[in-house]
N, C-alpha and C positions, 0 to 999 in steps of 0.2 A: 729455631723456637723461639717462638713469637714472646716478648717483653711486656708487663703489665703494664707498665706504659703505653703500648703498641692497643695493645687491646681496648684500655680503657678510652685513648683517643675514638678507633673504631666505632666504639659503645654510643660516645660522645657525636659524633658526625651523623651516624645513623637515628639517634632521639630531636638532632637538629633540623636532620632531613625531613622527620615526619611532622616537626613543626611548622618548617617552611612551607609543607605540599598542606596543612588545614586539617589533617587524618586527626581524629579523633582516637584512645586506645579503643574503644568498641569499635571505629572502622576499619584500623588496623590490623585487630584479631580477626574481623572478616574477612580481610583481603587474605591474609596468614592461612587460613583455613582453606578457602578455596584455592591457596599455592600449595599445600598441601595434597589435597585432594587431588591436584594433577601429578601432581609429582609422584604419587602413590598409585598411579590412574583409576580411582575407587569410581564407580558408575554409581554415585548413589545420587540419583538424580534428584532428588524428592528436598534435601538437606542443601543442593547446591539450589536448586531453586530460592527455597527462604533464606540460605547465606546472600545469595548473588542477587537476586530480586532489591531486598533493600538497601546494598551495596550499591547497584547503579544507579536507584532511583536517587538516592540522598546523598553518593558522595562522588561520582563519575568525573564530575572535571576534576578531583582532587586526586585520582589517581597513578596520573597520569598516561604515561605507555603501557603498564598494567591495563587500563581497562580494557585494549584489547581481545590479548587472550580471554581474558575475563567476559566480556560480553561470546566469545565463540563455546567457554565453555555451557556459561548461564543457558546459549542459546539449544546445544544438545542437549541440555538434562530437559530442559523446556517443551523438548519435543520429544523426548521419551514422558512425559505427563499430562501430554495433550494440553499444552500452554502454549495454544499457537499465536496469542495477543502478546504474552512476553518474546515467545521465540523470534517474529516479524521487528517487536520495539527493538531486539539487538543487534537482525541483519538490517535493517534499516543503516544503524548508524555503523555497520563495517562496510555498510554497500558505498555510505558517502567519503569512508577515509579509502575503502581499498576497490575503487570500483570497477580496473580489469584484471582482479587477482582470481586465478582460477581456485584457491580457498573457498574463497566470498562466495563464488559458482557453484562451487559444491552444497558448501552450506544453502546454498536458494535450492538446489535439489533434493536436498533432504529434505528439507520443506517440505517443496512438493509430495516425495514419500511418503510424509507423512500426512496428508492431506490424500493420499489414493493417487494423485494425477500423475502415472508413472512414466505418461508417453511423454509429460512435459519437463520431467524429473530429467531420462533419459536424454531430450536436445539438450541440455546443457552439459549434461556427460559427454555425449556426443561434442559439443561444442571443445572441451577443455582438452579431449583426447584429440580434435582434428589440431590444436594448438602444438598440445604435446602429448605424442603417444604414450612414450613411458611412464606417465602420469596412473601410479598403482592405485589409489584413491578412487579415481573417476571410477579407473575400469572394474574394481571389488562393489562401488557402489551399483552400478549395470547388472552385476550380479544378485547383491541383495535383493534389487527389485525382483528378477526371476523368480529369487526364492520365496517372497511376497505374494507372487502372483501365484504358486503353488508349482511351476515349471521347474522340478525336479530335474526331468534330463536335461536341459535344456543348460541349467544352470550348473551342474555335473560335467559337462562338455566345458561351457565355457572358462572355468574354473582350469580344467585339465591344461586347456590353452592358457594360462594365465602361467601357469607352477614351469608350462615347458621353459617360459622366459623368465622366473623369478623362480627359482626353484628353491632359494634360503628363504621363502615365505612361510614361516612358519602358523602364520595366524591361518592364511589359506590353507596347508595342508588340516589345520586342525578342522577348519570349516567342511574341507570334501569330505572327511572321517567322517563326520557328523553325517551329511545330506546320503555318504553309502550307507551306515545305520538306519537313516529311514527309507531306505528303499531294500533294507534286507539284505545289502552285497556285502556282507562283512568279509570276505576275502580283502577286497579292496578295501574296507575301511582298516584291516588287520595292518596292508600294507601303508598307510597315508601316515597310521601310529607310529608304524616301524619307522617310518621316516622322523618322524617328529622325534622319535628317542635316540636318532643317530646324534639326534645335531642337539639335544637334551638331554641326557641320559639321566641326571639327577631330578625333574622333574616327577614328582611321587602320582601326578594327577594322570601323566603321558602313561605311566606303565601301570597303574588302575583299569584306567578305561582299555589299554591293550589286552587285559585281564579278563575284562569284562567281554569284550571282541571273542576271545577264547573262547571263556566259558557258553556263548551262546551256540558258537560252533557246534561245540560238543566233539566227543572221542576221545579216544585214548591220549594219544600225541596234544592235540588241542587243551586237554585240561592238568594234564602236564604241567604243557607253559601258564598252563593258565596259575596254576599253582603257584608256579615261581616268580611270577609276575606281582600276584599278589602280595607276596611276598618281600618282593624289591619296593613293592610302592610303603609297605609298615617300616620297613626296616630305613627308608628317604625320610619319610614321617608317621609315627607310630602313635599318629591321633586319625591317620585315616580309618575312617568308621566303615568304607565301605568297602573297603582292601578288607579287613577285618573281618566282615560277614561274608564278603566273597568264599575267607580259605573255610566257613563256619559252614557254608553250603557247600566246598569240595568236601571236606569230611565226613559228610552226613551219606555221599554219596561215593566216598570213597572205596569201600572193600568190593564195590561189585565193575569199576570203573579201572580207578584208576590206583589202588593200593593207597590211597593215603585218609588213615584214620583220623580220628578226632585226638589218638595221646597222641602222635607225630603232629598232628599242630600247636598242641599245647607246648611239647618239646620247643618247635619253635621258636614260638612266641616268649618263651620264658629262655631260649640264647641270646633273642632279641630285647631283653628286660621290660617284655611286655607282660604286664598282668592283668588275669581274667578276675573280675568278679562272677 
């Protein structure tokens, strides 16, 4: 256990470092906000642009090595907000500092994607993969281009090939499930979601989405599975309103197909301590 003297010394050291760097309380607060959003993987792009643009324009020279990750964060947010001017400023600074970085080349490709210059973006990703065939980020960007171009069949094929090599990539499995849903191939979408639930059984969103797919497929067996997974989603997160609505939808057709009555749903919700108004 740390002593009060040690804690006090560390706080004093942190304040001294901030003073030496020339950061104001406001700029420190903005930097900390951006760090928290990165750590929480928040994609609140408009807020990041508002905070980040002011921070890099007024305090870039005082941020030390933090500036490079901030440039990347602000650039991606700027692309989301169609702020190519800001994205280009960030990218140019990163290129100066890391001219041969695959990460910066990928950011260059992402900017070209935002400008719908897909062929040029693909050339950047191909160059990265030629140097490093295992670069998963570049491969996934190429798949995102196929999706943006409406080439779902090609995107599905590429994702399947990708998952043969990187079977543990949960983001890729989820993306593949969504592509299958868009193509109304619910059996394969269900398989992808089953893979996700095997690796992360406590994720209520995966349970809910699997239940929705089974509900859409229809039939006695699928509807019963749908009921079970909607219930599981609620057990994991009793604020999941889509799962709650799914149970009521099943209750409404229960007497005809799967004997799931409204009373049975109410009893189940009561057992999970979820009250209904």
